[in-house]
C-alpha positions as a Markdown table, in Angstrom:
| # | Residue | x | y | z |
|---|---|---|---|---|
| 1 | Met | 60.6 | 56.3 | 18.9 |
| 2 | Lys | 57.3 | 57.6 | 18.0 |
| 3 | Leu | 57.6 | 57.3 | 14.4 |
| 4 | Val | 58.5 | 53.5 | 15.0 |
| 5 | Asn | 55.6 | 53.0 | 17.3 |
| 6 | Cys | 53.3 | 54.4 | 14.9 |
| 7 | Ile | 54.4 | 52.4 | 12.0 |
| 8 | Leu | 53.8 | 49.6 | 14.1 |
| 9 | Arg | 50.5 | 50.4 | 15.1 |
| 10 | Tyr | 49.2 | 51.5 | 11.6 |
| 11 | Ala | 51.0 | 48.9 | 9.4 |
| 12 | Gly | 48.3 | 46.4 | 9.5 |
| 13 | Val | 45.7 | 49.0 | 8.3 |
| 14 | Val | 48.1 | 50.2 | 5.7 |
| 15 | Ala | 48.4 | 46.5 | 4.5 |
| 16 | Ile | 44.7 | 46.8 | 3.4 |
| 17 | Pro | 45.0 | 49.3 | 0.7 |
| 18 | Val | 48.0 | 48.2 | -0.4 |
| 19 | Tyr | 46.8 | 44.4 | -1.0 |
| 20 | Ile | 43.5 | 45.9 | -2.5 |
| 21 | Ala | 45.6 | 47.9 | -4.9 |
| 22 | Phe | 48.0 | 45.3 | -6.3 |
| 23 | Thr | 45.0 | 42.9 | -6.5 |
| 24 | Tyr | 43.0 | 45.5 | -8.6 |
| 25 | Val | 46.1 | 46.3 | -10.9 |
| 26 | Ser | 46.7 | 42.5 | -11.2 |
| 27 | Arg | 42.8 | 41.8 | -12.0 |
| 28 | Thr | 43.1 | 44.6 | -14.9 |
| 29 | His | 45.3 | 41.7 | -16.7 |
| 30 | Asn | 42.7 | 39.1 | -16.4 |
| 31 | Arg | 39.0 | 40.3 | -15.6 |
| 32 | Gln | 37.7 | 36.6 | -15.9 |
| 33 | Ile | 39.1 | 35.9 | -12.3 |
| 34 | Asn | 36.0 | 36.1 | -10.1 |
| 35 | Pro | 34.9 | 34.9 | -6.4 |
| 36 | Leu | 32.4 | 32.2 | -7.8 |
| 37 | Glu | 35.0 | 30.2 | -10.0 |
| 38 | Phe | 38.6 | 31.1 | -8.9 |
| 39 | Trp | 40.8 | 31.4 | -5.7 |
| 40 | Leu | 42.2 | 34.9 | -4.9 |
| 41 | Ser | 45.8 | 33.2 | -5.5 |
| 42 | Asp | 44.6 | 32.8 | -9.0 |
| 43 | Tyr | 45.5 | 36.2 | -9.5 |
| 44 | Gly | 49.1 | 35.1 | -8.8 |
| 45 | Asn | 48.7 | 32.2 | -11.0 |
| 46 | Pro | 51.3 | 32.6 | -13.9 |
| 47 | Leu | 49.2 | 30.1 | -16.3 |
| 48 | Val | 45.7 | 32.1 | -15.4 |
| 49 | Asn | 47.0 | 35.6 | -15.0 |
| 50 | Pro | 50.3 | 35.6 | -17.0 |
| 51 | Ser | 50.8 | 39.3 | -17.2 |
| 52 | Gly | 49.4 | 40.1 | -13.9 |
| 53 | Ala | 50.5 | 37.2 | -11.5 |
| 54 | Ala | 53.9 | 39.2 | -10.8 |
| 55 | Ile | 51.9 | 41.9 | -9.4 |
| 56 | Tyr | 49.8 | 40.4 | -7.3 |
| 57 | Asn | 52.6 | 38.3 | -5.8 |
| 58 | Thr | 54.5 | 41.3 | -5.2 |
| 59 | Gly | 51.5 | 43.0 | -3.4 |
| 60 | Cys | 51.2 | 39.7 | -1.3 |
| 61 | Val | 55.1 | 40.2 | -0.1 |
| 62 | Ile | 54.6 | 43.9 | 0.7 |
| 63 | Thr | 51.3 | 43.0 | 2.5 |
| 64 | Ala | 52.9 | 40.1 | 4.6 |
| 65 | Ile | 55.9 | 42.4 | 5.5 |
| 66 | Leu | 53.6 | 45.3 | 6.8 |
| 67 | Leu | 51.3 | 42.7 | 8.6 |
| 68 | Ala | 54.7 | 41.3 | 10.1 |
| 69 | Leu | 55.5 | 44.7 | 11.2 |
| 70 | Phe | 52.1 | 45.0 | 13.0 |
| 71 | Tyr | 52.5 | 41.6 | 14.5 |
| 72 | Ile | 55.8 | 42.6 | 16.1 |
| 73 | Gly | 54.1 | 45.8 | 17.5 |
| 74 | Met | 52.1 | 43.6 | 19.4 |
| 75 | Tyr | 54.8 | 43.4 | 22.1 |
| 76 | Arg | 53.3 | 46.7 | 23.5 |
| 77 | Trp | 50.3 | 44.9 | 24.6 |
| 78 | Tyr | 52.1 | 42.8 | 26.8 |
| 79 | Arg | 51.4 | 43.5 | 30.5 |
| 80 | Arg | 53.3 | 43.4 | 33.8 |
| 81 | Asp | 50.4 | 43.3 | 36.6 |
| 82 | Arg | 49.5 | 40.3 | 38.7 |
| 83 | Thr | 47.1 | 39.5 | 35.7 |
| 84 | Ala | 49.6 | 39.4 | 33.3 |
| 85 | Arg | 50.3 | 35.9 | 32.7 |
| 86 | Lys | 46.9 | 34.6 | 31.0 |
| 87 | Phe | 46.8 | 38.1 | 28.6 |
| 88 | Asn | 50.6 | 37.3 | 27.7 |
| 89 | Ile | 50.1 | 33.7 | 26.7 |
| 90 | Ser | 47.4 | 34.5 | 24.4 |
| 91 | Tyr | 49.0 | 37.5 | 23.0 |
| 92 | Ala | 52.4 | 35.6 | 22.5 |
| 93 | Val | 50.3 | 32.8 | 20.4 |
| 94 | Ala | 48.5 | 35.3 | 18.5 |
| 95 | Gln | 51.6 | 37.3 | 17.6 |
| 96 | Ala | 53.4 | 33.9 | 16.8 |
| 97 | Gly | 50.7 | 32.6 | 14.6 |
| 98 | Gly | 50.5 | 36.0 | 12.7 |
| 99 | Leu | 54.2 | 36.1 | 11.9 |
| 100 | Leu | 54.1 | 32.5 | 10.9 |
| 101 | Gly | 51.1 | 33.3 | 8.4 |
| 102 | Ser | 53.1 | 36.3 | 7.0 |
| 103 | Leu | 56.2 | 33.9 | 6.2 |
| 104 | Phe | 53.8 | 31.6 | 4.7 |
| 105 | Leu | 52.0 | 34.2 | 2.6 |
| 106 | Ile | 55.3 | 35.0 | 1.3 |
| 107 | Leu | 56.1 | 31.4 | 0.5 |
| 108 | Thr | 52.6 | 31.2 | -1.5 |
| 109 | Thr | 54.0 | 33.6 | -3.9 |
| 110 | Val | 57.2 | 31.7 | -4.5 |
| 111 | Tyr | 55.3 | 28.3 | -4.7 |
| 112 | Thr | 52.4 | 29.8 | -6.9 |
| 113 | Leu | 49.1 | 28.1 | -7.8 |
| 114 | Gly | 49.4 | 26.7 | -11.1 |
| 115 | Thr | 53.3 | 25.8 | -11.3 |
| 116 | Asp | 53.4 | 24.2 | -7.7 |
| 117 | Ile | 49.9 | 23.1 | -6.7 |
| 118 | Ser | 51.0 | 20.9 | -3.7 |
| 119 | Met | 53.1 | 23.2 | -1.8 |
| 120 | His | 51.0 | 26.2 | -2.6 |
| 121 | Gly | 48.3 | 24.7 | -1.3 |
| 122 | Leu | 50.3 | 23.7 | 1.7 |
| 123 | Phe | 51.5 | 27.3 | 2.4 |
| 124 | Ser | 48.1 | 28.8 | 1.7 |
| 125 | Thr | 46.6 | 26.6 | 4.3 |
| 126 | Ala | 49.2 | 27.2 | 6.9 |
| 127 | Asn | 48.8 | 30.9 | 6.3 |
| 128 | Met | 45.0 | 30.8 | 7.0 |
| 129 | Ile | 45.8 | 28.7 | 10.0 |
| 130 | Gly | 48.2 | 31.4 | 11.3 |
| 131 | Met | 45.7 | 34.1 | 10.7 |
| 132 | Asp | 43.4 | 32.2 | 12.6 |
| 133 | Phe | 45.7 | 31.7 | 15.6 |
| 134 | Phe | 45.9 | 35.7 | 15.6 |
| 135 | Leu | 42.0 | 36.0 | 15.4 |
| 136 | Ser | 41.2 | 33.4 | 18.1 |
| 137 | Phe | 43.7 | 34.4 | 20.4 |
| 138 | Thr | 43.7 | 37.9 | 20.3 |
| 139 | Ala | 40.0 | 37.7 | 20.9 |
| 140 | Ala | 40.7 | 35.5 | 23.8 |
| 141 | Ala | 42.5 | 38.0 | 25.5 |
| 142 | Phe | 40.0 | 40.8 | 24.7 |
| 143 | Leu | 37.2 | 38.8 | 26.3 |
| 144 | Met | 39.4 | 39.1 | 29.5 |
| 145 | Asn | 39.9 | 42.9 | 29.1 |
| 146 | Pro | 36.7 | 44.9 | 30.0 |
| 147 | Arg | 38.2 | 48.3 | 28.1 |
| 148 | Ile | 37.8 | 46.4 | 24.7 |
| 149 | His | 34.5 | 46.7 | 23.0 |
| 150 | Lys | 32.6 | 43.6 | 23.2 |
| 151 | Gly | 31.7 | 43.7 | 19.6 |
| 152 | Val | 35.3 | 43.5 | 18.7 |
| 153 | Arg | 35.9 | 40.4 | 20.9 |
| 154 | Ile | 32.9 | 38.3 | 19.2 |
| 155 | Phe | 33.6 | 39.2 | 15.8 |
| 156 | Gly | 37.3 | 38.0 | 16.1 |
| 157 | Phe | 35.8 | 34.7 | 17.5 |
| 158 | Leu | 33.1 | 34.7 | 14.4 |
| 159 | Val | 35.7 | 35.2 | 11.6 |
| 160 | Ser | 37.8 | 32.4 | 13.0 |
| 161 | Val | 35.0 | 30.2 | 13.2 |
| 162 | Phe | 33.8 | 31.0 | 9.7 |
| 163 | Asn | 37.2 | 30.1 | 8.4 |
| 164 | Ile | 37.4 | 26.9 | 10.1 |
| 165 | Val | 34.1 | 25.5 | 8.8 |
| 166 | Thr | 34.6 | 26.8 | 5.3 |
| 167 | Met | 38.0 | 25.5 | 5.1 |
| 168 | Asn | 37.0 | 21.8 | 6.1 |
| 169 | Ala | 33.2 | 21.8 | 5.1 |
| 170 | Phe | 33.4 | 23.6 | 1.6 |
| 171 | Thr | 36.8 | 23.0 | 0.4 |
| 172 | Asp | 35.8 | 24.0 | -3.1 |
| 173 | Cys | 33.8 | 27.0 | -2.0 |
| 174 | Tyr | 36.0 | 29.8 | -3.6 |
| 175 | Val | 33.9 | 32.8 | -2.6 |
| 176 | Ser | 34.5 | 31.7 | 1.3 |
| 177 | Glu | 38.1 | 32.7 | 0.9 |
| 178 | Trp | 37.5 | 36.1 | -0.4 |
| 179 | Ile | 34.7 | 36.5 | 2.2 |
| 180 | Tyr | 37.5 | 35.6 | 4.8 |
| 181 | Phe | 40.0 | 38.0 | 3.9 |
| 182 | Leu | 37.5 | 40.5 | 3.5 |
| 183 | Leu | 36.4 | 39.9 | 7.3 |
| 184 | Phe | 40.3 | 39.7 | 8.5 |
| 185 | Met | 40.9 | 43.1 | 6.9 |
| 186 | Ala | 37.7 | 44.3 | 8.8 |
| 187 | Tyr | 39.1 | 42.9 | 12.2 |
| 188 | Leu | 42.5 | 44.6 | 11.6 |
| 189 | Val | 40.7 | 47.9 | 11.5 |
| 190 | Leu | 38.6 | 47.1 | 14.5 |
| 191 | Val | 41.5 | 46.2 | 16.5 |
| 192 | Thr | 43.5 | 49.1 | 15.5 |
| 193 | Met | 40.8 | 51.3 | 16.5 |
| 194 | Gln | 41.2 | 49.7 | 20.1 |
| 195 | Tyr | 44.9 | 50.2 | 20.0 |
| 196 | Glu | 45.2 | 52.8 | 23.0 |
| 197 | Lys | 43.2 | 50.8 | 25.2 |
| 198 | Leu | 45.4 | 47.7 | 24.4 |
| 199 | Ile | 48.7 | 49.7 | 25.4 |
| 200 | Met | 47.4 | 51.3 | 28.3 |
| 201 | Leu | 48.9 | 50.0 | 31.7 |
| 202 | Thr | 47.2 | 51.4 | 34.7 |
| 203 | Thr | 47.6 | 50.5 | 38.5 |
| 204 | Asp | 43.6 | 49.6 | 38.8 |
| 205 | Tyr | 43.6 | 47.4 | 35.7 |
| 206 | Ser | 43.2 | 44.3 | 38.1 |
| 207 | Ala | 40.5 | 46.0 | 40.0 |
| 208 | Glu | 38.5 | 46.8 | 36.6 |
| 209 | Ile | 38.9 | 43.1 | 35.7 |
| 210 | Thr | 37.7 | 42.0 | 39.2 |
| 211 | Arg | 34.7 | 44.2 | 39.0 |
| 212 | Ala | 33.6 | 43.1 | 35.8 |
| 213 | Asp | 33.8 | 39.4 | 36.5 |
| 214 | Met | 31.7 | 40.3 | 39.6 |
| 215 | Gly | 29.2 | 42.1 | 37.3 |
């Protein structure tokens, strides 16, 4: 059980070097791909990166599976005290958004950029929306939890807002996607660092929240 809990806890941060490693290897097949002129998905585009696309797409699938394990592990954050409802709703929405985002990430490797642009665009957008749900609803729950560092709560909201703004106002801004993924990775690291505080169940938790609200 300890091994399972450890896997669920660290799967998210393990996904980061996995994604970076597969992306880097894919990049060696086409060094012309860059943040100013290409989407990240162009690493998996068989027309732009014919010899490296399969590598990148494989990395995305493994990354999606690791992220899904992390999201599944969020069940350990659910609370059972009298203030549980508002926390659990936020975590449930974030968890569902993350899991759906992982599924959509896998689908972007099935419908790749270059071979099925419309379907890829649909699943890519859905993936980012799922990631946004994870960001915003975990951040909302963290705002109600005085145990979680204030900077983590604010950072989650800022990353979510950044994605919403750039997706709608700068639709052809390639670099924004690269930045968003880096910020999302940073948020995963910060959340994992707070993990022990998230799974603590103490009898004085409600009292802490009340004192924090009064303060």
